[in-house]
Backbone as CSV, one residue per row, in Angstrom:
resi,resn,N_x,N_y,N_z,CA_x,CA_y,CA_z,C_x,C_y,C_z
1,UNK,-1.301,24.845,24.958,-0.132,24.864,24.078,-0.568,25.212,22.656
2,UNK,0.109,26.127,21.984,-0.245,26.474,20.602,-0.195,25.253,19.686
3,UNK,-1.054,25.270,18.656,-1.165,24.121,17.767,0.172,23.725,17.120
4,UNK,0.971,24.675,16.603,2.248,24.265,16.005,3.149,23.526,16.987
5,UNK,3.134,23.954,18.253,3.964,23.287,19.253,3.438,21.888,19.541
6,UNK,2.101,21.737,19.619,1.506,20.410,19.847,1.877,19.459,18.723
7,UNK,1.804,19.947,17.491,2.126,19.102,16.342,3.597,18.728,16.337
8,UNK,4.469,19.689,16.646,5.908,19.409,16.689,6.224,18.384,17.777
9,UNK,5.577,18.516,18.930,5.792,17.556,20.015,5.319,16.159,19.616
10,UNK,4.188,16.101,18.898,3.673,14.814,18.440,4.670,14.155,17.489
11,UNK,5.170,14.916,16.540,6.141,14.352,15.595,7.358,13.791,16.333
12,UNK,7.877,14.561,17.264,9.079,14.146,17.995,8.806,12.872,18.790
13,UNK,7.652,12.830,19.457,7.314,11.661,20.272,7.123,10.418,19.409
14,UNK,6.459,10.578,18.267,6.211,9.422,17.403,7.508,8.915,16.778
15,UNK,8.368,9.819,16.358,9.651,9.366,15.811,10.420,8.548,16.857
16,UNK,10.394,8.994,18.108,11.103,8.278,19.171,10.465,6.922,19.440
17,UNK,9.138,6.873,19.500,8.442,5.603,19.750,8.701,4.600,18.626
18,UNK,8.648,5.072,17.391,8.886,4.177,16.256,10.337,3.700,16.233
19,UNK,11.261,4.588,16.544,12.673,4.203,16.584,12.908,3.122,17.634
20,UNK,12.212,3.209,18.756,12.334,2.191,19.806,11.888,0.825,19.302
21,UNK,10.948,0.822,18.342,10.465,-0.434,17.760,11.274,-0.839,16.538
22,UNK,12.335,-0.085,16.236,13.178,-0.409,15.095,12.630,0.071,13.774
23,UNK,11.762,1.077,13.800,11.111,1.549,12.582,11.496,2.988,12.246
24,UNK,11.589,3.240,10.943,11.622,4.596,10.398,10.387,4.708,9.515
25,UNK,9.606,5.774,9.683,8.309,5.804,9.012,7.989,7.156,8.400
26,UNK,7.189,7.086,7.335,6.519,8.259,6.774,5.049,8.132,7.149
27,UNK,4.518,9.153,7.805,3.132,9.117,8.263,2.390,10.342,7.768
28,UNK,1.123,10.165,7.464,0.279,11.309,7.119,-1.156,10.991,7.487
29,UNK,-1.810,11.940,8.138,-3.243,11.847,8.400,-3.891,13.133,7.911
30,UNK,-5.033,13.015,7.228,-5.713,14.179,6.650,-7.221,14.046,6.847
31,UNK,-7.804,15.039,7.485,-9.256,15.099,7.645,-9.839,15.635,6.336
32,UNK,-10.630,14.822,5.642,-11.121,15.219,4.326,-12.218,16.278,4.399
33,UNK,-12.767,16.488,5.579,-13.781,17.532,5.735,-13.178,18.890,6.015
34,UNK,-12.201,18.937,6.899,-11.612,20.208,7.308,-10.310,20.521,6.580
35,UNK,-9.678,19.484,5.999,-8.379,19.675,5.375,-7.225,19.657,6.363
36,UNK,-7.534,19.528,7.647,-6.472,19.511,8.651,-5.577,18.296,8.428
37,UNK,-4.273,18.491,8.558,-3.324,17.438,8.219,-2.142,17.473,9.161
38,UNK,-1.600,16.297,9.446,-0.327,16.187,10.144,0.517,15.188,9.368
39,UNK,1.785,15.515,9.173,2.650,14.670,8.363,4.018,14.547,9.006
40,UNK,4.593,13.372,8.857,5.956,13.102,9.319,6.717,12.484,8.149
41,UNK,7.668,13.215,7.608,8.479,12.719,6.485,7.596,12.172,5.364
42,UNK,6.528,12.889,5.046,5.515,12.380,4.112,5.920,12.483,2.652
43,UNK,7.036,13.145,2.359,7.460,13.303,0.970,8.692,12.464,0.630
44,UNK,9.010,11.504,1.486,10.143,10.611,1.237,9.705,9.532,0.246
45,UNK,10.424,9.423,-0.864,10.114,8.418,-1.875,10.417,7.036,-1.307
46,UNK,9.446,6.122,-1.409,9.521,4.829,-0.736,9.100,3.710,-1.680
47,UNK,9.782,2.561,-1.675,9.299,1.424,-2.451,7.855,1.092,-2.063
48,UNK,7.015,0.889,-3.064,5.574,0.783,-2.814,5.135,-0.582,-2.337
49,UNK,5.907,-1.650,-2.649,5.432,-3.018,-2.413,4.030,-3.158,-3.032
50,UNK,3.097,-3.732,-2.310,1.765,-3.987,-2.892,0.852,-2.770,-2.915
51,UNK,1.270,-1.648,-2.357,0.455,-0.442,-2.492,0.308,-0.036,-3.960
52,UNK,1.228,-0.485,-4.817,1.143,-0.159,-6.239,-0.053,-0.821,-6.914
53,UNK,-0.689,-1.774,-6.244,-1.882,-2.402,-6.826,-3.074,-1.447,-6.835
54,UNK,-3.048,-0.443,-5.988,-4.160,0.514,-5.968,-4.223,1.340,-7.255
55,UNK,-3.129,1.983,-7.699,-3.226,2.700,-8.975,-3.475,1.770,-10.161
56,UNK,-2.978,0.533,-10.089,-3.272,-0.426,-11.158,-4.770,-0.694,-11.221
57,UNK,-5.385,-0.924,-10.073,-6.831,-1.166,-10.041,-7.594,0.030,-10.585
58,UNK,-7.148,1.226,-10.230,-7.786,2.438,-10.750,-7.711,2.479,-12.272
59,UNK,-6.546,2.186,-12.831,-6.376,2.234,-14.282,-7.264,1.213,-14.976
60,UNK,-7.345,0.005,-14.431,-8.166,-1.040,-15.052,-9.644,-0.692,-14.962
61,UNK,-10.113,-0.310,-13.790,-11.539,-0.012,-13.620,-11.963,1.199,-14.445
62,UNK,-11.070,2.162,-14.610,-11.380,3.309,-15.472,-11.621,2.840,-16.900
63,UNK,-10.796,1.925,-17.374,-10.957,1.422,-18.743,-12.179,0.532,-18.888
64,UNK,-12.545,-0.157,-17.833,-13.791,-0.934,-17.864,-14.984,0.007,-17.937
65,UNK,-14.948,1.067,-17.133,-16.089,1.984,-17.079,-16.258,2.779,-18.363
66,UNK,-15.153,3.120,-19.038,-15.296,3.910,-20.271,-15.342,3.039,-21.529
67,UNK,-15.311,1.713,-21.353,-15.504,0.813,-22.476,-14.249,0.330,-23.168
68,UNK,-13.083,0.765,-22.734,-11.854,0.308,-23.376,-11.529,-1.141,-23.027
69,UNK,-12.003,-1.611,-21.867,-11.850,-3.001,-21.467,-13.214,-3.583,-21.127
70,UNK,-13.360,-4.881,-21.332,-14.570,-5.604,-20.952,-14.350,-6.198,-19.572
71,UNK,-15.089,-5.726,-18.582,-14.914,-6.218,-17.220,-15.237,-7.682,-17.054
72,UNK,-16.046,-8.232,-17.966,-16.401,-9.643,-17.879,-15.528,-10.539,-18.723
73,UNK,-14.544,-9.959,-19.407,-13.671,-10.767,-20.258,-12.939,-11.804,-19.415
74,UNK,-12.869,-13.014,-19.933,-12.250,-14.127,-19.208,-10.754,-14.163,-19.512
75,UNK,-9.962,-14.084,-18.459,-8.506,-14.055,-18.590,-7.932,-15.342,-18.004
76,UNK,-7.117,-16.034,-18.780,-6.482,-17.241,-18.255,-5.210,-16.863,-17.502
77,UNK,-5.131,-17.342,-16.274,-3.965,-17.107,-15.422,-3.199,-18.427,-15.328
78,UNK,-1.918,-18.440,-15.675,-1.159,-19.696,-15.671,-0.972,-20.245,-14.265
79,UNK,-0.673,-21.541,-14.158,-0.434,-22.114,-12.824,0.773,-21.465,-12.173
80,UNK,0.778,-21.495,-10.846,1.868,-20.868,-10.118,2.684,-21.881,-9.345
81,UNK,3.047,-21.497,-8.136,3.842,-22.357,-7.271,2.996,-22.711,-6.046
82,UNK,2.679,-24.011,-5.833,1.829,-24.381,-4.689,2.376,-23.919,-3.347
83,UNK,3.694,-23.732,-3.274,4.303,-23.327,-2.000,4.531,-21.817,-1.928
84,UNK,3.958,-21.074,-2.863,4.039,-19.606,-2.845,3.567,-19.088,-1.493
85,UNK,4.310,-18.158,-0.919,3.986,-17.680,0.433,2.772,-16.767,0.463
86,UNK,2.535,-16.040,-0.634,1.434,-15.086,-0.627,0.145,-15.761,-1.080
87,UNK,-1.020,-15.235,-0.669,-2.294,-15.857,-1.046,-2.652,-15.553,-2.492
88,UNK,-3.620,-16.322,-3.005,-4.161,-15.999,-4.317,-3.855,-17.015,-5.390
89,UNK,-4.016,-16.587,-6.642,-3.902,-17.466,-7.795,-2.502,-18.025,-7.977
90,UNK,-1.508,-17.340,-7.478,-0.133,-17.806,-7.610,0.126,-19.127,-6.928
91,UNK,-0.769,-19.577,-6.054,-0.607,-20.846,-5.346,-1.271,-22.004,-6.078
92,UNK,-2.000,-21.719,-7.156,-2.762,-22.768,-7.828,-1.867,-23.666,-8.670
93,UNK,-2.219,-24.955,-8.721,-1.454,-25.934,-9.477,-1.871,-25.984,-10.945
94,UNK,-3.039,-25.430,-11.264,-3.584,-25.538,-12.606,-4.006,-24.159,-13.113
95,UNK,-4.089,-23.992,-14.438,-4.545,-22.707,-14.973,-5.936,-22.352,-14.457
96,UNK,-6.167,-21.065,-14.278,-7.482,-20.584,-13.836,-7.982,-19.545,-14.833
97,UNK,-9.290,-19.446,-14.951,-9.902,-18.437,-15.809,-10.725,-17.519,-14.922
98,UNK,-10.388,-16.228,-14.926,-11.022,-15.257,-14.033,-11.380,-14.012,-14.839
99,UNK,-12.558,-13.433,-14.574,-12.972,-12.206,-15.258,-12.111,-11.023,-14.812
100,UNK,-11.978,-10.049,-15.685,-11.139,-8.882,-15.417,-11.520,-8.211,-14.099
101,UNK,-12.787,-7.918,-13.899,-13.187,-7.214,-12.673,-12.934,-8.051,-11.425
102,UNK,-13.009,-9.374,-11.548,-12.730,-10.219,-10.390,-11.233,-10.272,-10.092
103,UNK,-10.410,-10.139,-11.131,-8.970,-10.034,-10.894,-8.652,-8.786,-10.074
104,UNK,-9.359,-7.684,-10.357,-9.168,-6.463,-9.569,-9.501,-6.726,-8.104
105,UNK,-10.610,-7.402,-7.858,-10.991,-7.701,-6.480,-9.950,-8.534,-5.760
106,UNK,-9.403,-9.546,-6.441,-8.371,-10.374,-5.825,-7.104,-9.575,-5.550
107,UNK,-6.731,-8.706,-6.493,-5.513,-7.912,-6.316,-5.611,-6.997,-5.107
108,UNK,-6.799,-6.472,-4.826,-6.950,-5.518,-3.725,-7.305,-6.187,-2.402
109,UNK,-8.170,-7.190,-2.405,-8.654,-7.723,-1.126,-7.718,-8.734,-0.490
110,UNK,-7.000,-9.541,-1.306,-6.033,-10.478,-0.736,-4.628,-10.215,-1.270
111,UNK,-4.449,-9.085,-1.959,-3.149,-8.663,-2.482,-2.527,-9.733,-3.378
112,UNK,-3.336,-10.261,-4.291,-2.956,-11.367,-5.169,-1.987,-10.875,-6.250
113,UNK,-0.734,-11.330,-6.183,0.269,-10.903,-7.158,-0.022,-11.425,-8.561
114,UNK,-0.474,-12.672,-8.665,-0.759,-13.248,-9.975,-1.925,-12.523,-10.642
115,UNK,-2.938,-12.171,-9.862,-4.069,-11.417,-10.411,-3.608,-10.049,-10.892
116,UNK,-2.773,-9.396,-10.092,-2.285,-8.073,-10.480,-1.455,-8.143,-11.756
117,UNK,-0.628,-9.175,-11.889,0.184,-9.278,-13.099,-0.654,-9.586,-14.333
118,UNK,-1.748,-10.328,-14.162,-2.662,-10.544,-15.283,-3.264,-9.213,-15.727
119,UNK,-3.544,-8.334,-14.779,-4.078,-7.008,-15.118,-3.013,-6.131,-15.773
120,UNK,-1.758,-6.266,-15.330,-0.684,-5.476,-15.939,-0.448,-5.864,-17.401
121,UNK,-0.828,-7.086,-17.763,-0.706,-7.468,-19.168,-1.770,-6.768,-20.018
122,UNK,-2.844,-6.306,-19.365,-3.893,-5.547,-20.056,-3.595,-4.051,-20.045
123,UNK,-3.086,-3.553,-18.915,-2.737,-2.136,-18.763,-1.295,-2.085,-18.263
124,UNK,-0.335,-1.897,-19.153,1.080,-1.944,-18.771,1.456,-0.851,-17.762
125,UNK,2.578,-1.042,-17.061,3.007,-0.069,-16.044,3.073,1.369,-16.532
126,UNK,3.561,1.589,-17.747,3.678,2.968,-18.242,2.322,3.638,-18.356
127,UNK,1.293,2.881,-18.725,-0.053,3.454,-18.822,-0.612,3.772,-17.445
128,UNK,-0.343,2.905,-16.474,-0.808,3.163,-15.103,-0.202,4.465,-14.588
129,UNK,1.109,4.630,-14.789,1.794,5.841,-14.334,1.291,7.070,-15.084
130,UNK,1.029,6.934,-16.380,0.508,8.063,-17.157,-0.852,8.500,-16.633
131,UNK,-1.686,7.545,-16.233,-2.990,7.895,-15.653,-2.815,8.693,-14.368
132,UNK,-1.858,8.293,-13.543,-1.591,9.018,-12.299,-1.127,10.437,-12.584
133,UNK,-0.238,10.575,-13.558,0.248,11.905,-13.927,-0.900,12.791,-14.399
134,UNK,-1.810,12.225,-15.197,-2.946,12.996,-15.694,-3.874,13.410,-14.556
135,UNK,-3.934,12.573,-13.527,-4.777,12.869,-12.375,-4.112,13.873,-11.433
136,UNK,-2.813,14.074,-11.602,-2.083,14.986,-10.724,-1.617,14.339,-9.442
137,UNK,-1.505,13.009,-9.442,-1.026,12.279,-8.266,0.430,11.899,-8.508
138,UNK,1.330,12.520,-7.764,2.762,12.291,-7.964,3.517,12.709,-6.701
139,UNK,4.698,12.119,-6.466,5.297,11.041,-7.240,4.702,9.690,-6.853
140,UNK,4.290,8.943,-7.864,3.800,7.576,-7.716,4.044,6.904,-9.063
141,UNK,4.911,5.888,-9.071,5.345,5.293,-10.335,5.230,3.779,-10.258
142,UNK,4.647,3.190,-11.302,4.597,1.733,-11.442,5.553,1.350,-12.565
143,UNK,6.493,0.437,-12.267,7.548,0.103,-13.230,7.616,-1.368,-13.605
144,UNK,7.242,-2.277,-12.692,7.511,-3.692,-12.953,6.387,-4.584,-12.423
145,UNK,6.346,-5.838,-12.888,5.301,-6.774,-12.433,5.428,-7.096,-10.952
146,UNK,4.328,-7.624,-10.414,4.288,-7.925,-8.983,4.930,-9.266,-8.653
147,UNK,5.155,-10.101,-9.661,5.882,-11.348,-9.410,7.263,-11.059,-8.832
148,UNK,7.802,-9.889,-9.159,9.126,-9.537,-8.635,9.122,-9.353,-7.121
149,UNK,7.944,-9.127,-6.547,7.873,-8.979,-5.098,8.088,-10.323,-4.394
150,UNK,7.957,-11.406,-5.154,8.192,-12.745,-4.596,9.496,-13.333,-5.116
151,UNK,10.390,-12.488,-5.571,11.675,-12.936,-6.107,12.788,-12.090,-5.503
152,UNK,12.925,-12.176,-4.207,13.934,-11.424,-3.464,14.898,-12.413,-2.801
153,UNK,15.987,-11.927,-2.208,16.885,-12.846,-1.488,16.162,-13.672,-0.422
154,UNK,15.109,-13.124,0.180,14.363,-13.868,1.194,13.720,-15.110,0.592
155,UNK,13.269,-15.015,-0.672,12.606,-16.139,-1.318,13.602,-17.182,-1.828
156,UNK,14.863,-16.803,-1.951,15.870,-17.725,-2.492,16.646,-18.454,-1.403
157,UNK,16.660,-17.902,-0.205,17.408,-18.513,0.889,16.539,-19.505,1.653
158,UNK,17.149,-20.540,2.256,16.371,-21.427,3.130,15.820,-20.656,4.326
159,UNK,14.729,-21.154,4.870,14.020,-20.426,5.928,14.930,-20.059,7.093
160,UNK,15.839,-20.962,7.456,16.678,-20.692,8.634,17.722,-19.611,8.367
161,UNK,17.856,-19.170,7.095,18.789,-18.092,6.780,18.064,-16.811,6.362
162,UNK,16.764,-16.755,6.626,15.988,-15.581,6.250,16.510,-14.292,6.855
163,UNK,17.124,-14.395,8.034,17.652,-13.182,8.671,18.731,-12.529,7.819
164,UNK,19.425,-13.329,6.983,20.466,-12.761,6.125,19.858,-11.848,5.063
165,UNK,18.711,-12.236,4.537,18.027,-11.389,3.555,17.582,-10.088,4.192
166,UNK,17.095,-10.177,5.418,16.665,-8.958,6.107,17.872,-8.071,6.437
167,UNK,18.983,-8.683,6.780,20.185,-7.900,7.054,20.637,-7.162,5.795
168,UNK,20.586,-7.834,4.633,20.921,-7.181,3.374,19.968,-6.029,3.101
169,UNK,18.672,-6.257,3.342,17.692,-5.197,3.116,17.983,-3.985,3.985
170,UNK,18.372,-4.232,5.231,18.619,-3.146,6.181,19.904,-2.395,5.853
171,UNK,20.965,-3.124,5.552,22.287,-2.516,5.401,22.579,-2.051,3.979
172,UNK,21.775,-2.484,3.015,22.085,-2.189,1.626,21.654,-0.826,1.146
173,UNK,20.833,-0.123,1.906,20.306,1.161,1.448,21.388,2.232,1.436
174,UNK,21.399,3.039,0.364,22.341,4.158,0.253,21.656,5.439,0.730
175,UNK,22.427,6.510,0.955,21.804,7.772,1.379,20.748,8.293,0.401
176,UNK,20.883,7.943,-0.884,19.919,8.397,-1.897,18.813,7.369,-2.108
177,UNK,18.715,6.387,-1.183,17.675,5.345,-1.229,17.850,4.398,-2.410
178,UNK,19.092,4.266,-2.891,19.387,3.192,-3.807,19.544,1.902,-3.029
179,UNK,19.613,0.765,-3.752,19.710,-0.509,-3.038,20.121,-1.606,-4.018
180,UNK,20.976,-2.550,-3.590,21.316,-3.669,-4.471,20.137,-4.587,-4.750
181,UNK,19.145,-4.621,-3.859,17.918,-5.382,-4.093,16.979,-4.494,-4.896
182,UNK,16.691,-4.899,-6.120,15.933,-4.031,-7.027,14.615,-3.556,-6.412
183,UNK,13.928,-4.440,-5.715,12.605,-4.092,-5.189,12.664,-3.059,-4.070
184,UNK,13.866,-2.733,-3.604,14.040,-1.717,-2.567,14.750,-0.465,-3.096
185,UNK,15.064,-0.452,-4.385,15.780,0.662,-5.008,14.767,1.620,-5.632
186,UNK,14.678,2.832,-5.116,13.626,3.753,-5.573,13.798,4.188,-7.017
187,UNK,14.983,3.984,-7.586,15.197,4.330,-8.992,14.742,3.221,-9.932
188,UNK,14.481,2.018,-9.392,14.148,0.885,-10.256,12.823,0.216,-9.916
189,UNK,12.282,0.449,-8.740,11.083,-0.271,-8.318,9.854,0.626,-8.382
190,UNK,8.694,0.058,-8.071,7.463,0.840,-7.940,7.569,1.699,-6.686
191,UNK,7.208,2.976,-6.793,7.422,3.881,-5.668,6.196,4.759,-5.392
192,UNK,6.108,5.189,-4.134,5.074,6.124,-3.683,5.690,7.021,-2.622
193,UNK,4.950,8.028,-2.212,5.211,8.742,-0.967,3.932,8.668,-0.135
194,UNK,4.050,8.984,1.137,2.842,9.020,1.965,1.866,10.070,1.440
195,UNK,2.395,11.203,0.986,1.518,12.275,0.513,0.815,11.895,-0.795
196,UNK,1.559,11.317,-1.747,0.908,10.953,-3.011,-0.135,9.863,-2.791
197,UNK,0.136,8.953,-1.862,-0.844,7.902,-1.548,-2.095,8.509,-0.926
198,UNK,-1.904,9.471,-0.026,-3.051,10.155,0.573,-3.839,10.930,-0.481
199,UNK,-3.137,11.555,-1.410,-3.812,12.299,-2.479,-4.684,11.368,-3.326
200,UNK,-4.165,10.177,-3.630,-4.947,9.227,-4.420,-6.172,8.756,-3.642
201,UNK,-5.986,8.431,-2.369,-7.122,7.982,-1.560,-8.162,9.092,-1.396
202,UNK,-7.713,10.330,-1.275,-8.667,11.435,-1.188,-9.543,11.489,-2.439
203,UNK,-8.947,11.286,-3.601,-9.733,11.296,-4.838,-10.698,10.122,-4.883
204,UNK,-10.291,8.980,-4.369,-11.180,7.816,-4.355,-12.392,8.063,-3.468
205,UNK,-12.182,8.742,-2.345,-13.310,8.957,-1.424,-14.151,10.184,-1.786
206,UNK,-13.557,11.172,-2.383,-14.340,12.354,-2.764,-14.848,12.257,-4.198
207,UNK,-14.219,11.376,-4.994,-14.598,11.248,-6.395,-13.986,12.300,-7.300
208,UNK,-13.193,13.195,-6.750,-12.639,14.287,-7.547,-11.694,13.758,-8.626
209,UNK,-12.050,14.024,-9.886,-11.221,13.603,-11.002,-11.442,12.174,-11.453
210,UNK,-12.293,11.410,-10.751,-12.539,10.014,-11.098,-13.972,9.821,-11.582
211,UNK,-14.178,8.808,-12.382,-15.528,8.429,-12.777,-16.241,7.869,-11.544
212,UNK,-17.488,8.280,-11.257,-18.164,7.886,-10.007,-18.198,6.386,-9.766
213,UNK,-18.494,5.598,-10.807,-18.572,4.148,-10.621,-17.216,3.558,-10.274
214,UNK,-16.149,4.152,-10.789,-14.799,3.670,-10.501,-14.447,3.929,-9.042
215,UNK,-14.712,5.142,-8.567,-14.433,5.464,-7.168,-15.233,4.556,-6.232
216,UNK,-16.495,4.323,-6.578,-17.341,3.472,-5.729,-16.806,2.049,-5.666
217,UNK,-16.400,1.504,-6.807,-15.891,0.139,-6.823,-14.566,0.029,-6.066
218,UNK,-13.710,1.015,-6.179,-12.460,0.990,-5.424,-12.724,1.023,-3.925
219,UNK,-13.646,1.870,-3.497,-13.984,1.912,-2.068,-14.503,0.556,-1.598
220,UNK,-15.335,-0.059,-2.419,-15.892,-1.372,-2.077,-14.784,-2.404,-1.861
221,UNK,-13.816,-2.436,-2.769,-12.731,-3.405,-2.628,-11.850,-3.101,-1.430
222,UNK,-11.566,-1.842,-1.175,-10.720,-1.502,-0.028,-11.416,-1.813,1.295
223,UNK,-12.736,-1.726,1.322,-13.469,-2.176,2.504,-13.334,-3.683,2.686
224,UNK,-13.116,-4.405,1.588,-13.016,-5.855,1.658,-11.625,-6.376,1.939
225,UNK,-10.661,-5.506,2.194,-9.291,-5.940,2.478,-9.275,-6.988,3.586
226,UNK,-8.739,-8.165,3.272,-8.712,-9.256,4.245,-7.518,-9.188,5.180
227,UNK,-6.540,-8.328,4.890,-5.327,-8.234,5.703,-5.511,-7.119,6.716
228,UNK,-5.851,-7.488,7.950,-6.284,-6.501,8.935,-5.498,-6.599,10.251
229,UNK,-4.242,-7.022,10.159,-3.469,-7.206,11.380,-2.650,-5.986,11.755
230,UNK,-2.484,-5.022,10.831,-1.506,-3.953,11.049,-2.127,-2.703,11.676
231,UNK,-2.969,-1.994,10.953,-3.557,-0.753,11.469,-5.009,-0.916,11.919
232,UNK,-5.699,-1.914,11.396,-7.121,-2.080,11.726,-7.385,-2.163,13.231
233,UNK,-6.560,-2.879,14.015,-6.851,-2.944,15.454,-6.887,-1.580,16.135
234,UNK,-6.182,-0.594,15.580,-6.140,0.732,16.192,-7.121,1.716,15.565
235,UNK,-7.607,1.425,14.368,-8.434,2.408,13.655,-9.877,1.979,13.440
236,UNK,-10.169,0.698,13.534,-11.537,0.219,13.322,-12.251,0.051,14.661
237,UNK,-13.545,0.338,14.667,-14.358,0.170,15.868,-15.812,0.001,15.436
238,UNK,-16.722,-0.104,16.412,-18.135,-0.262,16.068,-18.683,0.945,15.325
239,UNK,-18.084,2.125,15.525,-18.598,3.313,14.821,-17.560,3.931,13.892
240,UNK,-16.577,3.124,13.489,-15.561,3.616,12.546,-15.110,2.455,11.651
241,UNK,-15.353,2.581,10.357,-14.933,1.565,9.393,-13.570,1.943,8.812
242,UNK,-12.715,0.935,8.666,-11.376,1.148,8.126,-11.276,0.401,6.802
243,UNK,-11.036,1.130,5.726,-10.867,0.552,4.393,-9.451,0.836,3.948
244,UNK,-8.709,-0.192,3.476,-7.281,0.039,3.273,-6.657,-0.930,2.284
245,UNK,-5.402,-0.641,1.974,-4.520,-1.554,1.227,-3.201,-1.626,1.970
246,UNK,-2.682,-2.837,2.116,-1.396,-3.038,2.777,-0.292,-3.251,1.746
247,UNK,0.939,-3.183,2.214,2.094,-3.500,1.393,3.205,-4.005,2.286
248,UNK,3.721,-5.208,1.988,4.781,-5.795,2.819,5.832,-6.420,1.915
249,UNK,7.095,-6.164,2.221,8.186,-6.726,1.440,9.477,-6.593,2.233
250,UNK,10.132,-7.739,2.491,11.363,-7.712,3.275,11.171,-6.868,4.529
251,UNK,11.857,-5.729,4.640,11.731,-4.930,5.866,10.759,-3.760,5.722
252,UNK,9.880,-3.825,4.710,8.866,-2.784,4.526,7.539,-3.226,5.125
253,UNK,6.900,-2.300,5.845,5.561,-2.541,6.392,4.734,-1.293,6.123
254,UNK,3.777,-1.403,5.196,2.971,-0.250,4.806,1.482,-0.553,5.004
255,UNK,0.717,0.492,5.202,-0.741,0.407,5.072,-1.277,1.819,4.861
256,UNK,-2.297,1.910,4.018,-2.903,3.205,3.711,-4.392,3.016,3.508
257,UNK,-5.179,3.925,4.069,-6.620,3.794,3.912,-7.363,4.989,4.453
258,UNK,-8.661,4.796,4.647,-9.539,5.861,5.115,-10.406,5.336,6.251
259,UNK,-10.487,6.106,7.333,-11.394,5.816,8.438,-12.697,6.556,8.180
260,UNK,-13.797,5.823,8.126,-15.125,6.408,7.939,-15.860,6.369,9.278
261,UNK,-16.020,7.539,9.891,-16.686,7.610,11.186,-18.211,7.690,11.020
262,UNK,-18.906,7.230,12.039,-20.362,7.203,11.969,-20.958,8.597,11.818
263,UNK,-20.258,9.635,12.275,-20.774,11.001,12.149,-20.464,11.620,10.782
264,UNK,-19.878,10.818,9.877,-19.574,11.304,8.540,-18.150,11.794,8.344
265,UNK,-17.381,11.890,9.407,-15.987,12.331,9.286,-15.168,11.286,8.535
266,UNK,-14.352,11.756,7.614,-13.459,10.885,6.846,-12.014,11.314,7.104
267,UNK,-11.182,10.361,7.487,-9.773,10.660,7.755,-8.895,9.681,6.983
268,UNK,-8.063,10.220,6.091,-7.060,9.406,5.403,-5.884,9.189,6.347
269,UNK,-5.401,7.952,6.412,-4.217,7.633,7.217,-3.278,6.795,6.355
270,UNK,-2.034,7.252,6.246,-1.015,6.520,5.487,0.192,6.289,6.392
271,UNK,0.641,5.044,6.451,1.826,4.696,7.242,2.739,3.839,6.381
272,UNK,3.894,4.389,6.032,4.911,3.657,5.279,6.103,3.471,6.200
273,UNK,6.568,2.246,6.371,7.643,2.046,7.349,8.711,1.092,6.848
274,UNK,9.911,1.298,7.381,11.085,0.469,7.093,11.669,0.019,8.423
275,UNK,11.854,-1.289,8.567,12.359,-1.828,9.825,13.866,-2.019,9.790
276,UNK,14.498,-1.849,10.936,15.928,-2.108,11.077,16.177,-3.388,11.876
277,UNK,15.133,-4.200,12.036,15.247,-5.459,12.776,15.252,-6.613,11.765
278,UNK,16.268,-7.470,11.750,16.368,-8.528,10.751,15.491,-9.738,11.067
279,UNK,14.177,-9.548,10.955,13.228,-10.632,11.226,11.963,-10.408,10.409
280,UNK,11.324,-11.505,10.013,10.089,-11.416,9.238,8.894,-11.109,10.122
281,UNK,8.826,-11.753,11.278,7.683,-11.607,12.185,8.055,-10.597,13.266
282,UNK,7.356,-9.477,13.269,7.647,-8.410,14.222,6.340,-7.817,14.758
283,UNK,5.654,-8.519,15.636,4.391,-7.987,16.163,4.561,-6.657,16.884
284,UNK,5.708,-6.449,17.516,5.918,-5.177,18.220,5.997,-4.027,17.222
285,UNK,6.598,-4.266,16.058,6.677,-3.222,15.042,5.294,-2.881,14.515
286,UNK,4.475,-3.909,14.242,3.121,-3.645,13.770,2.311,-2.893,14.822
287,UNK,2.486,-3.275,16.086,1.765,-2.596,17.161,2.194,-1.138,17.273
288,UNK,3.484,-0.882,17.156,3.987,0.489,17.236,3.492,1.324,16.067
289,UNK,3.485,0.740,14.870,2.996,1.465,13.702,1.507,1.765,13.848
290,UNK,0.750,0.800,14.365,-0.672,1.032,14.587,-0.927,2.140,15.593
291,UNK,-0.146,2.161,16.660,-0.308,3.210,17.671,0.032,4.580,17.085
292,UNK,1.069,4.652,16.233,1.429,5.922,15.601,0.333,6.381,14.653
293,UNK,-0.234,5.438,13.894,-1.328,5.785,12.986,-2.523,6.328,13.768
294,UNK,-2.817,5.723,14.892,-3.932,6.195,15.715,-3.643,7.594,16.243
295,UNK,-2.407,7.856,16.618,-2.059,9.169,17.184,-2.213,10.268,16.141
296,UNK,-1.763,10.026,14.899,-1.905,11.089,13.888,-3.370,11.235,13.481
297,UNK,-4.105,10.121,13.449,-5.546,10.199,13.184,-6.246,11.066,14.214
298,UNK,-5.981,10.795,15.488,-6.649,11.542,16.556,-6.268,13.015,16.522
299,UNK,-5.075,13.315,16.059,-4.623,14.718,16.012,-5.431,15.543,15.022
300,UNK,-5.907,14.931,13.944,-6.683,15.676,12.948,-8.173,15.429,13.040
301,UNK,-8.578,14.489,13.856,-9.987,14.097,13.971,-10.864,15.244,14.442
């Protein structure tokens, strides 16, 4: 079968499989050696959730490397909420003092919202976005603090009514991707596309346009990602390392990273997804997204 037909058949099959799991997704896989790529709706603007911590980390580490920020500077992080659902400093009962570079590690490896917001006070959202524009990575926009990711209808309703928040998330989207929930409205929230995310990861792994020490440190942190339930089971093996950043919010399930094969092959894989199932725990959706990520990876491998 000719290659264009194989790729078209793959897209059709994956869209159907994901729809069966209640997902709509933007997918992209790119072989960094050959440039071969397969994409499914990769230019759809999507709320970034915690994927926005990656460009923030890039902006901070760049300023540390060029001397504008002191990586060892001690930053006081205020106490948070002990019952905070997400891991990290936001769960602490007392103020903490953490060095700038260690805040970057927390923001990337355990997706620490409080650490990321401490960094945003050093490098505001507009500066992060300006750095991306200068690098030629677009559309990718950082607009607001990460504390807002823990201030949605899901966080305000009692646990037994969580399905109502998910129903609002599912039904509230407009044809232009507006939404009454700010964190899901592409005109007001932090946003990415699968393609812009892949472009940023390509620069991190090739070093193109980045300071070498910055790219190396970002790769190190992405290898340390502790959240490995979504795509890692399908992409990591004894001879393939998976380095990534996840993003989860209401009905969003994202992950983006690079597979490093033992033979030197590097494959970027980005999966951004929106669920139509009003539930927080959806193992079938994660499994379906992982299988789709593996399929696009194998297509360009």
